[in-house]
N, CA, C and O atoms as a MOPAC input file, in Angstrom:
PM7 MOZYME 1SCF
protein

 N     25.72300 1     3.83700 1    11.14800 1
 C     25.48400 1     3.59200 1     9.66600 1
 C     25.64100 1     2.05400 1     9.43300 1
 O     26.54800 1     1.38200 1     9.92200 1
 N     24.73700 1     1.62400 1     8.70000 1
 C     24.70700 1     0.07900 1     8.38600 1
 C     25.64600 1    -0.09900 1     7.08000 1
 O     25.68200 1     0.71100 1     6.15300 1
 N     26.33400 1    -1.18900 1     7.15200 1
 C     27.25900 1    -1.62100 1     6.14700 1
 C     26.97800 1    -2.94400 1     5.43000 1
 O     26.47200 1    -3.89900 1     6.02000 1
 N     27.28100 1    -2.96500 1     4.29700 1
 C     27.13600 1    -4.32900 1     3.50100 1
 C     28.52500 1    -4.90000 1     3.30300 1
 O     29.38600 1    -4.30000 1     2.65900 1
 N     28.71600 1    -6.07500 1     3.87400 1
 C     30.14700 1    -6.69500 1     3.58000 1
 C     30.47900 1    -7.10600 1     2.20400 1
 O     31.61400 1    -7.01400 1     1.73600 1
 N     29.40600 1    -7.58300 1     1.54200 1
 C     29.68800 1    -8.01900 1     0.23600 1
 C     30.10700 1    -6.84400 1    -0.76300 1
 O     31.10200 1    -6.90000 1    -1.48600 1
 N     29.28400 1    -5.85700 1    -0.70800 1
 C     29.36200 1    -4.67700 1    -1.73100 1
 C     30.29600 1    -3.60900 1    -1.21400 1
 O     30.78000 1    -2.76300 1    -1.96700 1
 N     30.54500 1    -3.66000 1     0.09500 1
 C     31.42600 1    -2.74300 1     0.76500 1
 C     30.74600 1    -1.21000 1     0.68800 1
 O     31.44100 1    -0.21500 1     0.48400 1
 N     29.39800 1    -1.16000 1     0.86600 1
 C     28.75100 1     0.02000 1     0.80100 1
 C     28.10100 1     0.33600 1     2.21700 1
 O     27.76900 1    -0.56600 1     2.98600 1
 N     27.94000 1     1.72700 1     2.50700 1
 C     27.34800 1     2.10500 1     3.79800 1
 C     25.85900 1     2.59600 1     3.48900 1
 O     25.64400 1     3.13000 1     2.40100 1
 N     24.95000 1     2.45300 1     4.30200 1
 C     23.67400 1     2.83500 1     4.19200 1
 C     23.12400 1     3.61300 1     5.36300 1
 O     23.47000 1     3.34800 1     6.51400 1
 N     22.25500 1     4.58800 1     5.06600 1
 C     21.56300 1     5.42700 1     6.17500 1
 C     20.11200 1     5.02100 1     6.12400 1
 O     19.70300 1     4.42500 1     5.12800 1
 N     19.33200 1     5.29200 1     7.09500 1
 C     17.92700 1     5.03200 1     7.06600 1
 C     17.64700 1     3.68300 1     7.79400 1
 O     18.46100 1     3.17400 1     8.56500 1
 N     16.36500 1     3.11400 1     7.47400 1
 C     15.99600 1     2.02900 1     8.17700 1
 C     16.00700 1     0.71100 1     7.38000 1
 O     15.22200 1    -0.20100 1     7.63800 1
 N     16.93900 1     0.64600 1     6.38900 1
 C     17.18800 1    -0.59300 1     5.62100 1
 C     17.71600 1    -1.69100 1     6.35300 1
 O     18.55400 1    -1.51000 1     7.23600 1
 N     17.26000 1    -2.88500 1     6.03000 1
 C     17.88100 1    -4.04900 1     6.71700 1
 C     18.65300 1    -4.93200 1     5.83000 1
 O     19.42900 1    -5.76900 1     6.29100 1
 N     18.45200 1    -4.76000 1     4.50800 1
 C     19.21600 1    -5.53300 1     3.48000 1
 C     19.87600 1    -4.64000 1     2.39600 1
 O     19.39500 1    -3.54000 1     2.12600 1
 N     20.94000 1    -5.10400 1     1.80000 1
 C     21.61700 1    -4.38300 1     0.75100 1
 C     20.78500 1    -4.03400 1    -0.44100 1
 O     20.08200 1    -4.95100 1    -0.86800 1
 N     20.73100 1    -2.92800 1    -1.03600 1
 C     19.77300 1    -2.66100 1    -2.21900 1
 C     20.44700 1    -3.30200 1    -3.45000 1
 O     19.79000 1    -3.48800 1    -4.47400 1
 N     21.70700 1    -3.63200 1    -3.36800 1
 C     22.31900 1    -4.21900 1    -4.65500 1
 C     22.41400 1    -5.70200 1    -4.58200 1
 O     22.15000 1    -6.31700 1    -5.61600 1
 N     22.77300 1    -6.41400 1    -3.44900 1
 C     22.97800 1    -7.86500 1    -3.48000 1
 C     21.86700 1    -8.56000 1    -2.46100 1
 O     21.74200 1    -9.78400 1    -2.44800 1
 N     21.11500 1    -7.75000 1    -1.65900 1
 C     20.18900 1    -8.32400 1    -0.81100 1
 C     20.73900 1    -9.04300 1     0.43500 1
 O     20.05600 1    -9.82600 1     1.09400 1
 N     22.03900 1    -8.72300 1     0.71900 1
 C     22.55500 1    -9.30800 1     1.89600 1
 C     22.29400 1    -8.58800 1     3.12200 1
 O     22.15300 1    -7.36900 1     3.02000 1
 N     22.20000 1    -9.14500 1     4.30800 1
 C     21.79800 1    -8.35900 1     5.48600 1
 C     22.83800 1    -7.41200 1     5.81000 1
 O     24.02300 1    -7.68500 1     5.61700 1
 N     22.41100 1    -6.18600 1     6.34700 1
 C     23.34000 1    -5.11600 1     6.67500 1
 C     23.70800 1    -5.27700 1     8.20700 1
 O     22.93800 1    -5.83600 1     8.98800 1
 N     24.82100 1    -4.80100 1     8.55900 1
 C     25.33100 1    -5.00900 1     9.83000 1
 C     25.71000 1    -3.52700 1    10.36400 1
 O     26.19200 1    -2.70800 1     9.58200 1
 N     25.48000 1    -3.22300 1    11.68100 1
 C     25.76100 1    -2.01000 1    12.26700 1
 C     24.58000 1    -1.40200 1    12.83900 1
 O     23.50100 1    -1.99300 1    12.88100 1
 N     24.77300 1    -0.17300 1    13.30400 1
 C     23.64000 1     0.59800 1    13.95300 1
 C     22.96700 1     1.38400 1    12.87600 1
 O     23.65500 1     1.84600 1    11.96600 1
 N     21.64000 1     1.57900 1    12.90800 1
 C     20.93500 1     2.34600 1    11.97800 1
 C     21.08600 1     3.80200 1    12.10600 1
 O     20.76500 1     4.28400 1    13.19200 1
 N     21.56000 1     4.65800 1    11.10100 1
 C     21.63500 1     6.02900 1    11.19100 1
 C     20.34600 1     6.65800 1    10.54100 1
 O     19.74800 1     6.12900 1     9.60400 1
 N     20.01700 1     7.73100 1    11.08000 1
 C     18.78300 1     8.53300 1    10.44200 1
 C     19.02700 1     8.73200 1     9.00800 1
 O     20.17800 1     9.00300 1     8.66800 1
 N     18.15200 1     8.64200 1     8.16500 1
 C     18.13800 1     9.04500 1     6.82400 1
 C     18.24400 1    10.63900 1     6.58800 1
 O     17.52100 1    11.35400 1     7.28100 1
 N     19.00700 1    11.16000 1     5.75600 1
 C     19.19400 1    12.56800 1     5.48900 1
 C     17.91500 1    13.14600 1     4.70200 1
 O     17.80800 1    14.36200 1     4.54000 1
 N     16.99600 1    12.29400 1     4.24100 1
 C     15.92400 1    12.62800 1     3.40700 1
 C     14.54600 1    12.59400 1     4.20800 1
 O     14.36400 1    11.64400 1     4.96900 1
 N     13.64000 1    13.50000 1     4.09200 1
 C     12.41200 1    13.46400 1     4.87600 1
 C     11.52600 1    12.25000 1     4.36200 1
 O     11.60000 1    11.78600 1     3.22400 1
 N     10.73400 1    11.83300 1     5.29900 1
 C      9.82500 1    10.83800 1     5.01000 1
 C      8.57000 1    11.47400 1     4.50600 1
 O      8.02300 1    12.45600 1     5.00900 1
 N      8.14700 1    10.75500 1     3.37700 1
 C      6.83900 1    11.38100 1     2.88700 1
 C      5.58600 1    11.10100 1     3.69400 1
 O      5.41600 1    10.04400 1     4.30100 1
 N      4.71700 1    12.10300 1     3.67000 1
 C      3.69600 1    12.08200 1     4.79500 1
 C      2.74400 1    10.91200 1     4.60600 1
 O      2.19900 1    10.38800 1     5.57700 1
 N      2.54000 1    10.49400 1     3.33700 1
 C      1.62400 1     9.28800 1     3.18700 1
 C      2.36400 1     7.93100 1     3.69900 1
 O      1.64600 1     6.94200 1     3.85300 1
 N      3.63900 1     7.83400 1     3.94700 1
 C      4.22300 1     6.68500 1     4.44400 1
 C      4.06700 1     6.63600 1     5.91400 1
 O      4.14400 1     5.54900 1     6.48600 1
 N      3.85000 1     7.74400 1     6.57900 1
 C      3.80100 1     7.83800 1     8.11700 1
 C      2.68300 1     7.08800 1     8.68400 1
 O      2.75900 1     6.59800 1     9.81100 1
 N      1.53800 1     6.96900 1     7.86500 1
 C      0.26700 1     6.56300 1     8.37300 1
 C     -0.02800 1     5.17900 1     7.91300 1
 O     -1.18300 1     4.86000 1     7.63100 1
 N      0.91300 1     4.38700 1     7.83000 1
 C      0.85300 1     2.95700 1     7.21000 1
 C     -0.12800 1     2.09500 1     8.00500 1
 O     -0.90600 1     1.36400 1     7.39200 1
 N     -0.12800 1     2.14700 1     9.41900 1
 C     -1.14500 1     1.40000 1    10.10600 1
 C     -2.44300 1     1.89700 1     9.86500 1
 O     -3.37800 1     1.11100 1     9.71000 1
 N     -2.60300 1     3.14300 1     9.81600 1
 C     -4.03800 1     3.62600 1     9.70400 1
 C     -4.58100 1     3.36300 1     8.32200 1
 O     -5.78500 1     3.17500 1     8.14600 1
 N     -3.65000 1     3.34700 1     7.28200 1
 C     -4.13300 1     3.05000 1     5.96700 1
 C     -4.59700 1     1.61700 1     5.82000 1
 O     -5.60700 1     1.32400 1     5.18000 1
 N     -3.78300 1     0.68500 1     6.46900 1
 C     -4.14500 1    -0.73800 1     6.54800 1
 C     -5.51500 1    -0.96500 1     7.27300 1
 O     -6.33900 1    -1.74900 1     6.80200 1
 N     -5.72800 1    -0.31500 1     8.34400 1
 C     -6.99700 1    -0.36200 1     9.12700 1
 C     -8.10100 1     0.15100 1     8.10100 1
 O     -9.09800 1    -0.53800 1     7.88900 1
 N     -7.90100 1     1.38400 1     7.46400 1
 C     -9.00300 1     1.79700 1     6.60900 1
 C     -9.35900 1     0.82700 1     5.44500 1
 O    -10.52400 1     0.66300 1     5.08300 1
 N     -8.23700 1     0.15800 1     4.84500 1
 C     -8.46600 1    -0.76800 1     3.79300 1
 C     -9.30000 1    -2.12000 1     4.28300 1
 O    -10.05800 1    -2.74100 1     3.53700 1
 N     -9.03200 1    -2.46300 1     5.65200 1
 C     -9.66100 1    -3.64400 1     6.20300 1
 C    -11.18200 1    -3.27100 1     6.33200 1
 O    -12.08500 1    -4.05100 1     6.02900 1
 N    -11.38600 1    -1.91800 1     6.84500 1
 C    -12.75400 1    -1.58300 1     6.98400 1
 C    -13.59200 1    -1.47300 1     5.67200 1
 O    -14.78200 1    -1.78400 1     5.61900 1
 N    -12.82300 1    -0.97600 1     4.55900 1
 C    -13.57700 1    -0.93600 1     3.26700 1
 C    -13.92900 1    -2.36100 1     2.80200 1
 O    -15.02300 1    -2.61700 1     2.30000 1
 N    -12.92200 1    -3.31900 1     2.99400 1
 C    -13.24200 1    -4.71400 1     2.75400 1
 C    -14.40000 1    -5.27500 1     3.42200 1
 O    -15.27800 1    -5.88900 1     2.81400 1
 N    -14.40500 1    -5.04500 1     4.80500 1
 C    -15.56000 1    -5.55500 1     5.53800 1
 C    -16.89200 1    -4.80700 1     5.22900 1
 O    -17.96400 1    -5.40700 1     5.31400 1
 N    -16.82400 1    -3.54500 1     4.88200 1
 C    -18.07100 1    -2.98400 1     4.54900 1
 C    -18.56400 1    -3.51200 1     3.13600 1
 O    -19.76700 1    -3.69500 1     2.95200 1
 N    -17.69300 1    -3.74000 1     2.20400 1
 C    -18.06000 1    -4.33900 1     0.96600 1
 C    -18.70000 1    -5.79200 1     1.28800 1
 O    -19.80300 1    -6.05300 1     0.80800 1
 N    -18.07400 1    -6.67300 1     2.03600 1
 C    -18.63600 1    -8.01500 1     2.34100 1
 C    -20.08000 1    -7.85300 1     2.98900 1
 O    -21.02700 1    -8.58200 1     2.69500 1
 N    -20.13300 1    -6.82300 1     3.89300 1
 C    -21.46200 1    -6.66900 1     4.48000 1
 C    -22.51000 1    -6.25100 1     3.55400 1
 O    -23.65700 1    -6.68600 1     3.65700 1
 N    -22.14700 1    -5.40200 1     2.63300 1
 C    -23.10700 1    -4.90100 1     1.57100 1
 C    -23.52300 1    -6.02800 1     0.71000 1
 O    -24.68800 1    -6.15500 1     0.33200 1
 N    -22.47300 1    -6.93100 1     0.36600 1
 C    -22.70600 1    -7.86700 1    -0.59400 1
 C    -23.62300 1    -8.99300 1     0.21600 1
 O    -24.46700 1    -9.62500 1    -0.41900 1
 N    -23.45700 1    -9.19400 1     1.45100 1
 C    -24.30400 1   -10.18600 1     2.20100 1
 C    -25.87100 1    -9.50900 1     2.17900 1
 O    -26.84600 1   -10.22800 1     1.96100 1
 N    -25.98700 1    -8.21600 1     2.40100 1
 C    -27.31100 1    -7.66300 1     2.42800 1
 C    -27.95400 1    -7.79200 1     1.11600 1
 O    -29.09400 1    -8.24300 1     1.00900 1
 N    -27.22100 1    -7.38900 1     0.06900 1
 C    -27.78900 1    -7.54800 1    -1.32400 1
 C    -28.12400 1    -8.80500 1    -1.70300 1
 O    -29.07400 1    -8.94700 1    -2.47300 1
 N    -27.37400 1    -9.97400 1    -1.20700 1
 C    -27.59400 1   -11.24000 1    -1.50400 1
 C    -28.81300 1   -11.66100 1    -0.81500 1
 O    -29.63400 1   -12.36300 1    -1.40500 1
 N    -28.97500 1   -11.30900 1     0.30700 1
 C    -30.30100 1   -11.69100 1     1.10700 1
 C    -31.54500 1   -10.94700 1     0.43500 1
 O    -32.65000 1   -11.47000 1     0.57600 1
 N    -31.44800 1    -9.92100 1    -0.18600 1
 C    -32.50200 1    -9.09200 1    -0.66500 1
 C    -32.88800 1    -9.56200 1    -2.22800 1
 O    -34.01400 1    -9.73800 1    -2.69400 1
 N    -31.64100 1    -9.70200 1    -2.85500 1
 C    -31.89800 1   -10.00300 1    -4.42600 1
 C    -31.44700 1   -11.21700 1    -4.92300 1
 O    -31.61100 1   -11.47100 1    -6.11700 1
 N    -30.85900 1   -12.06800 1    -4.11900 1
 C    -30.30600 1   -13.30600 1    -4.68800 1
 C    -28.99200 1   -13.37400 1    -5.15300 1
 O    -28.20800 1   -12.49500 1    -4.79500 1
 N    -28.59700 1   -14.33200 1    -5.94100 1
 C    -27.32500 1   -14.41000 1    -6.43500 1
 C    -26.79900 1   -13.42800 1    -7.51800 1
 O    -25.60300 1   -13.13700 1    -7.52200 1
 N    -27.67000 1   -12.90000 1    -8.45300 1
 C    -27.26700 1   -11.85400 1    -9.35500 1
 C    -26.87600 1   -10.53300 1    -8.68600 1
 O    -25.94300 1    -9.83100 1    -9.07900 1
 N    -27.69600 1   -10.24300 1    -7.60700 1
 C    -27.36000 1    -9.12300 1    -6.77400 1
 C    -26.12000 1    -9.26100 1    -5.96600 1
 O    -25.42600 1    -8.28100 1    -5.69600 1
 N    -25.84300 1   -10.42900 1    -5.58900 1
 C    -24.53400 1   -10.78400 1    -4.85900 1
 C    -23.29100 1   -10.57600 1    -5.86000 1
 O    -22.27900 1   -10.00600 1    -5.45300 1
 N    -23.38100 1   -11.00100 1    -7.03500 1
 C    -22.22900 1   -10.87600 1    -7.98400 1
 C    -22.07500 1    -9.38500 1    -8.31100 1
 O    -20.92700 1    -8.96600 1    -8.45800 1
 N    -23.09600 1    -8.54900 1    -8.43900 1
 C    -23.01600 1    -7.17500 1    -8.74700 1
 C    -22.43300 1    -6.50600 1    -7.50900 1
 O    -21.55100 1    -5.66400 1    -7.67900 1
 N    -22.85800 1    -6.81200 1    -6.24700 1
 C    -22.38400 1    -6.14400 1    -5.08600 1
 C    -20.96700 1    -6.46200 1    -4.91500 1
 O    -20.17600 1    -5.55900 1    -4.64100 1
 N    -20.52600 1    -7.86100 1    -5.07700 1
 C    -19.11600 1    -8.22700 1    -4.99200 1
 C    -18.25100 1    -7.43400 1    -6.06900 1
 O    -17.17300 1    -6.97200 1    -5.69500 1
 N    -18.60800 1    -7.27400 1    -7.20900 1
 C    -17.89600 1    -6.62100 1    -8.21800 1
 C    -17.79700 1    -5.06300 1    -7.87200 1
 O    -16.74200 1    -4.45900 1    -8.06500 1
 N    -18.88100 1    -4.46300 1    -7.37900 1
 C    -18.73000 1    -3.13900 1    -6.90100 1
 C    -17.79400 1    -2.97000 1    -5.68500 1
 O    -17.05600 1    -1.98700 1    -5.61500 1
 N    -17.81800 1    -3.95500 1    -4.69300 1
 C    -16.96900 1    -3.91700 1    -3.48800 1
 C    -15.52700 1    -4.11900 1    -3.96700 1
 O    -14.63900 1    -3.47500 1    -3.40700 1
 N    -15.23700 1    -4.93700 1    -4.92900 1
 C    -13.91000 1    -5.16300 1    -5.32900 1
 C    -13.33400 1    -3.87600 1    -6.06600 1
 O    -12.16300 1    -3.54500 1    -5.87800 1
 N    -14.20200 1    -3.13100 1    -6.93600 1
 C    -13.77400 1    -2.01500 1    -7.47000 1
 C    -13.48400 1    -0.90400 1    -6.42700 1
 O    -12.48800 1    -0.18700 1    -6.52300 1
 N    -14.43700 1    -0.78300 1    -5.37500 1
 C    -14.28000 1     0.18500 1    -4.23800 1
 C    -13.03900 1    -0.10300 1    -3.54700 1
 O    -12.34100 1     0.87000 1    -3.26200 1
 N    -12.61800 1    -1.31000 1    -3.20900 1
 C    -11.47200 1    -1.63600 1    -2.60400 1
 C    -10.10800 1    -1.35700 1    -3.34600 1
 O     -9.06100 1    -1.04700 1    -2.77700 1
 N    -10.27300 1    -1.50600 1    -4.64600 1
 C     -9.11400 1    -1.09300 1    -5.44000 1
 C     -8.81800 1     0.30500 1    -5.49200 1
 O     -7.69800 1     0.80100 1    -5.36700 1
 N    -10.13200 1     1.03900 1    -5.72800 1
 C     -9.88300 1     2.63700 1    -5.64000 1
 C     -9.34400 1     3.00600 1    -4.19200 1
 O     -8.39300 1     3.78700 1    -4.13600 1
 N     -9.82000 1     2.56000 1    -3.15500 1
 C     -9.43600 1     2.94900 1    -1.84300 1
 C     -7.96300 1     2.55000 1    -1.71600 1
 O     -7.24600 1     3.39100 1    -1.17400 1
 N     -7.37100 1     1.38000 1    -2.13300 1
 C     -6.16300 1     0.98700 1    -1.99500 1
 C     -5.21900 1     2.03900 1    -2.82600 1
 O     -4.15400 1     2.42000 1    -2.34100 1
 N     -5.62500 1     2.43600 1    -3.97000 1
 C     -4.80400 1     3.35600 1    -4.73800 1
 C     -4.82200 1     4.79900 1    -4.00900 1
 O     -3.80100 1     5.48600 1    -3.96300 1
 N     -5.79500 1     5.12900 1    -3.55800 1
 C     -5.92300 1     6.39600 1    -2.94900 1
 C     -5.10400 1     6.42100 1    -1.58500 1
 O     -4.46900 1     7.42000 1    -1.24800 1
 N     -5.15500 1     5.32200 1    -0.86400 1
 C     -4.52100 1     5.33000 1     0.51300 1
 C     -3.13500 1     4.91500 1     0.56100 1
 O     -2.43700 1     5.29400 1     1.50100 1
 N     -2.62000 1     4.10900 1    -0.43600 1
 C     -1.34800 1     3.68000 1    -0.33100 1
 C     -0.37100 1     4.36000 1    -1.19400 1
 O      0.79900 1     3.98100 1    -1.13800 1
 N     -0.71400 1     5.34100 1    -2.00400 1
 C      0.28700 1     5.95600 1    -2.86500 1
 C      0.29900 1     7.37300 1    -2.66200 1
 O     -0.36000 1     7.89000 1    -1.76000 1
 N      1.08400 1     8.09300 1    -3.52900 1
 C      1.05800 1     9.68200 1    -3.26200 1
 C     -0.14600 1    10.34100 1    -3.62900 1
 O     -1.21600 1     9.74100 1    -3.72600 1
 N      0.01000 1    11.68700 1    -3.85800 1
 C     -1.17200 1    12.51200 1    -4.11500 1
 C     -1.98900 1    12.04600 1    -5.28900 1
 O     -1.45000 1    11.39500 1    -6.18400 1
 N     -3.16200 1    12.32800 1    -5.32000 1
 C     -4.12900 1    11.83100 1    -6.29300 1
 C     -3.73100 1    12.29000 1    -7.66600 1
 O     -3.70500 1    11.47100 1    -8.58500 1
 N     -3.43000 1    13.50200 1    -7.85300 1
 C     -2.92900 1    14.12300 1    -9.15400 1
 C     -1.81000 1    13.33600 1    -9.80800 1
 O     -1.80100 1    13.07400 1   -11.01100 1
 N     -0.88600 1    12.97900 1    -8.96500 1
 C      0.29000 1    12.25500 1    -9.44100 1
 C     -0.02500 1    10.90300 1    -9.88100 1
 O      0.53300 1    10.43300 1   -10.87200 1
 N     -0.95600 1    10.19400 1    -9.14900 1
 C     -1.38000 1     8.91100 1    -9.58400 1
 C     -2.17800 1     8.83800 1   -10.96300 1
 O     -1.97600 1     8.00000 1   -11.84100 1
 N     -3.10500 1     9.84900 1   -10.99600 1
 C     -3.86500 1     9.98000 1   -12.11900 1
 C     -3.05800 1    10.23600 1   -13.42400 1
 O     -3.29400 1     9.67700 1   -14.49500 1
 N     -2.04800 1    11.17500 1   -13.19800 1
 C     -1.15700 1    11.44700 1   -14.32800 1
 C     -0.43500 1    10.19900 1   -14.83800 1
 O     -0.35200 1     9.91800 1   -16.03300 1
 N      0.07700 1     9.47700 1   -13.84800 1
 C      0.82500 1     8.20400 1   -14.19000 1
 C     -0.10100 1     7.20100 1   -14.82400 1
 O      0.30500 1     6.54700 1   -15.78400 1
 N     -1.34400 1     7.03200 1   -14.34300 1
 C     -2.40200 1     6.00500 1   -14.77600 1
 C     -2.82300 1     6.35700 1   -16.21900 1
 O     -2.98400 1     5.47400 1   -17.06200 1
 N     -2.99400 1     7.65100 1   -16.47700 1
 C     -3.43300 1     8.00000 1   -17.70300 1
 C     -2.40800 1     8.50800 1   -18.84600 1
 O     -2.75500 1     8.97500 1   -19.93000 1
 N     -1.18300 1     8.34100 1   -18.43100 1
 C     -0.10500 1     8.77400 1   -19.26300 1
 C     -0.14200 1     7.90700 1   -20.66000 1
 O     -0.50600 1     6.73100 1   -20.70100 1
 N      0.25100 1     8.60100 1   -21.69600 1
 C      0.31000 1     7.85300 1   -22.96500 1
 C      1.54200 1     7.05300 1   -23.20600 1
 O      1.54500 1     6.19600 1   -24.09000 1
 N      2.58200 1     7.28500 1   -22.47300 1
 C      3.82000 1     6.60700 1   -22.58000 1
 C      3.68600 1     5.07800 1   -22.51400 1
 O      4.68700 1     4.36700 1   -22.59400 1

C-alpha cells in the first residue's frame, strides 16, 4: 500500500501522487479493490485509432486540395477536425449514451 507522508493517508491502486496534496507516494503499489472500466484497458489502441483518424483526415485534405484548390482544402480540414473530435469523444470516454446524456443535459 502506498503512503503519503504529508497527509498521512494510505492509497491502493496505481497512483503515484497524493490526491490531496500532490506529494509523491512511498511504498509498494497494492491492487485496487475496484474493477477497471473496460474502456480504460485499451488506451494504447485508442491512441493508435486517433492517430489513424488524424492521418486519414490529413490525407483526405491533401487529395481535396489537389482536386479543388484552397476552398476545398478548408472544407476538408474542417470536416477532418470534426471527425477527429467525434472519434476522440467516442474512443476516450465511457459508453455513448452516457456521453450524449451529459452533453445534451439542460443543467
